[in-house]
N, C-alpha and C positions, 0 to 999 in steps of 0.2 A: 941398484937394488932390484930384485925380481918382483915385478908387480903381479897383482892378482890374476889378470887375464893371461899373462905369459906362463904363470905357474900352472894354471888350469890346462892350458894347451900342452904343457910339457908333461903333465901327469894324468893324461886322459885314461890310460889303461895300463894294467900290468900283464896284459895278455889279450888274446882275441876275444871280442864280444861273443862271437859265435861259439867259443869254447865254453861259455857259461851254460849253454844248453846241456852239457854233459856233467855238470856238477853233481855231487852226491845228493841224495834225498835226505830229508831230516832223519828218517829212521836209520839210514846208513851213518850219518854224522853222529848221532847220539850213541850208536853202537861202538864207535871208535873213540869215544871220550870217556875218561875215567872220572866221571862226575855225576851228580844227580841228574835225572832227566827233567830238569826244570832250570832254566837259565834266564837271566835278566840282562838287558842292555840299556845303556844310557850314555849320552855325552857328558863330559865334565871338564873342568878347568883345574889347573894346578898353579900354585905360586911357589917360586923357589925362595931361597934365603934373601935374595935381592928384591923380592916382591915382583919379579917378572912373571907374567902370566902366559901359560901355554894351554892349548886346547886339544882335547883327546876324545876318543870313543872307546868304551870299555864293555867287556862281557864279564858278569860275575854270577856265582852260583847261589843256591837258595840259602846259604849260610853267610852271604855277603862277601865271600872271598873272590878277589879279582882273578880271572882266568887269563885274559890278555887285554892289552890296551894299545891303541894306535894313535899317533899324532895326527891332528887335523890342521887344515889351512887356517880356518877361522873358527869362532865359536859356533856350535851347532845346537840344534833344538830338539827334534823328535826322531826316534828310530823308525825304520821300516823293516818288515819281515816278509820274506817270500813264502807263499803258502806250501810249496812242495820242495824247492831246492834249499840247500843249506846256505842261503844268502841272506845277509842282513845289511841294512843301509842306515845312513844318518843324513838328515837334511840340514843344510846350513841355516843359521838363524836369520830371520828377516832383517834386511833384504838379502836373501840368500842366493848364491851363485854357483852352488855345487850340491850334488847328492853323491856321496861316496858309498860304494858297496864292497862288502868283505865276505870271504868264505869263513864260516863260523868255526871250523876246527882249527885251521892254521892261523886265522886272523889276517891272512893276506888280502890286501886291497885288490879287487879284480876289475873294478870299473869306476868311472866318474862321469856323471851326466851334468851338463850345464843347461841353463835356460837359453832360449833364443833371444835375439837382440830386442832390447826395450822390454824385457821381461825379468822378473826375479821371483824366486820361490818364497813362500810364506812360512817355511819351517816344518811343514808336514807334507807327507805323500803316502800313497797306499797302493798295494797291488790288488788287482781283481782276484776273484776267488779261484780262478784257474791258473793264475800266475803268468799269463801271457800278455798282460797289460799293466803298465805303471801309470798311475793317475796322480797328477800333482796340481796343487792350487797355486796360481801365479798372478802377479800384478802386471798388467800391461800398462806401465807407468806413464806412457805418453798420452794415454786417454784416461787413465785412472780406473779402467774397467777390470773387474775380476775375471779370470779365465780358468777353465778346467782343461788341462792339457793331457792327452792320452798318448802314451808312447808304447810301441810294441816292445816285448821283451823276448830275447835278450839284445836285439840290435839297436834299441833305443830310438828308432825312427818315429817321428810324430805322425800319428795316423788320424787324429781328430783334435780339434780345439773348439771348446764351447764357451759361451758367456756363462758366468756363474750365477746370473740373476741378481747381481749386487756388486758391491765394492768390498774389497778386502776379504776374499775367501780364505779363512785361516786353516781350519781342520775339516776333514770329511771322514765319513764312515760309510760302509756298504750296508744298505738295508737288505738287499738281495743281489742276485747276479747282475741285474741291469739297472738298479736304482742307487744313486749316490746321494747321500745326505750331507749338505754343505752348511757350515757355519759362516755365513757372510757377515763379517764383523762390522762392516759399514765405515771403516776408517780409511779415508783417502790419504795416501802418503806418496812421497817421491823419494827415491834412494839418495838424492843429493842432500836431503834433510829428513831422514826416514822417521825420526821420532816426533816430527811435527805433524799434527793432524790438520789437514787442509779443509775439512768440511764439517766442523763441529756443529754448526747451525743446521746443516741439512742432512746429517747422518740418517741412514735408513737400513739398519741391520735386519737380517732375516735368516731363517733356516729354510733351505730350499731342497726339495726332493727332485733330482734331475735324472732324466733318462739317459743312460750311457749309450743307447742305440742311436739317438738322433739329437741329443742335447735339449730336448723339450722339457719344460717345467711341468712336473706332475702335480706338485703341491708346494705351497709356500706359506709361511706363518711368521708373524713378528709380534713385538710387544706393544704395539700401538703407538700413535703419534706422541702421546704424553711421555713415553719412555723411549723416544727415538735415539737417545744418547746411551742406551743400554746395549753396548757392543756384545754380540754373540760370538764367542771365541772358540770354545772347546766343547766337545760332545763325545758321547759314547752311545752305543745301541745294545740292548739286551736281546736274548733269543725270542722274546715276545714282540719285538718290533718297537719297543718304547725307546725314544731317543732322549737322553738326558743332556741338558745344556747348562754351561757355566758362563756367566756374564761378567763383563768388566765395564763399570759405569764411568762415563767420561764427563759427567756433570759435577756438581758441587759435592764435596766429601761429606757434608752433613745431610744430604737428601736421603730420605727413606725410600729406597727402591728395592725390588726383589732382585736376588742374585742367582737364583737357581730355578730352572724350569724344565718341563718335559714337553715333548712334541710327539705326534704320530702322523702317519701318512694320511689318515682319513679326517684330519682336522686342520683348519686354517687358523687355529688359535694356539697360543702357548699357555700351558697351565703352570702357574708358579707354585713351588713347593714351600711349605711352611718352614720358618726358621725363627727361633727366639730372637727378639730385638737385640739383646746383649751380644749374642753370637753374630748376628748380622753386622753390628757395628764393628766387631773385631775383624771381620773380613776386609774392612777398609776398601770396599767397593770393588774387590778384585778376586776372581776365581782363577785358579791355576789349572790343574789337571782334573778331568772328569772320568770316572771309571766305575763300571759295574763289577761286582764279584763274579765268580765262576757260575753261580746260579742265576745271575741276572736280577736277583731280588734285593740286593743290598747295593746302595750307591754311595760312593765316596767322592768328595770334592775337596781339593786342597786350596789353601791360600797362604803363599809364602809371606805376604805382607802382614797377615794376621797370625802367623805362626801356629796354624792348626789344620787338622783335617776333620771335616764334618761328615756325618753319615745319616742316611735316610733308608727307611723301609719303603721300597717303591710300590709294593702292592697296597699298602695302607696309606701311602702318601704322608708318612709320619717321620718327624725328626727324631733321631736316636741319641745323638750326643757327639762329642768331639774327642780327639787326641791332641794334646798340646805338644808341639815339636817345632823348634825354631827353624825358620826359613825352609819349611817343607814345601815341595811342589810335586816331585815325581810320585805317581801312584800307579800300581799295577795289580791286577788280579793275580792270584796264585792257584796252585792245584787244589787248595783247600777251599771248600765252600765257606763263605763268610770271612775270608782272610785276604789281606792286602800287603804287598811290599811297598814301603815308603822310602824315599830318599830326600836329602836336603842339601842346601848350599853349605852346610857346616861339615859335610863329609860323612854324615851318619846314615845308616840303613836300619830300618825298623820292620818288624812283622807285627801287624795289627789284626786282631780278631774282635771287633767291637761288640758283637753279640755275646761273647764270652768274657768281656771286660779284660781281654788279654792284650798287652802292649809291651813288646820287648825290643831292646836294641840289639841288633845282630853284630854290627861292626862300626868302626869309626876310623875313616881314612883322614887323618888330620890335615893333610896338604891338598885334599880334594874338595872341590865345590861341584856337587852333582847338578846337572842342568835341569831344565824344566820337566822333561818327560821321560818316562820309564816304560819299557815293554818287556813282556814275558815271552819266552819260547818254551814250549813243552811238547813232548812226543804225542800226547793225547790230542792236542789241537792240530799240530802240523805233521804228525807222522801218519 
């Protein structure tokens, strides 16, 4: 049987990495596609009649129609979008050992990147704003330290490796060209038994603002010692520089803890957002995706365990309400202010505009289980 490492070596590229530099721009790519100028991408799994599971990466349009799908080696987690080239990627689920990249028009896989020895990916990565750097969150599992690894693009050479200022850096976002905001989840794991948390009693999650120039810590904030088991996992940033945070609590299921917070560069404190207790209980101590709408004023956070998406007005710090949808996790902004695309493990796709009390199902792929995270591509942002 072909093992994971040999498969990775055998499938490194479908062409020269240097050839990636000549790929079409987003504007050229959209001009050649007979579809809306708004696309969405996500990993997903399928089960056949014998209940055998296979893993895929897919691109679909604003109506929920699949444009193409490609098979993956293992289950994947979060998409990556290049800011100028028509390149999209998908990161393997933790403990991840590949990031696959595809050309958006053809769907051809053009590159695969692997972590270095004794490292694994955490399921998320991001390009810098000029597209010449790929930034990944990684576990140096022999020490348990979180690492931020910066590779040049398109040759994928490692040019810098920084400590993440914590353990378990899961997701990151760019605050500006030189500042990376990192959700250090605090969970120490080893790929030999990856779902076992090795440091529950000493967890110290934080959100860190890291300089990409030299790896120095510009700012750091946490939830305090009393909430040290409140893992900071996912985040998003709006145009005003407000960073929204979703937590996953590792303590008792009956503990009353905050599950959503906001952070900013100029504060070493995390502000917790209000949530009705009945809704907080329904979250079952678990936030999935964190996403601002196009305006940056409306915040959506999903909980697949609680079967809902909750919304806040970020300017007023006010809770707005929920949409009930089973096993929902993927959330993305759309071209419409105040609207989100949602996906679930049941194969459904929804369009939600909570301020207008609008919630409609677009499609239902009955043999598909959409994975955790969803990303939008549009000509306005990337063209």
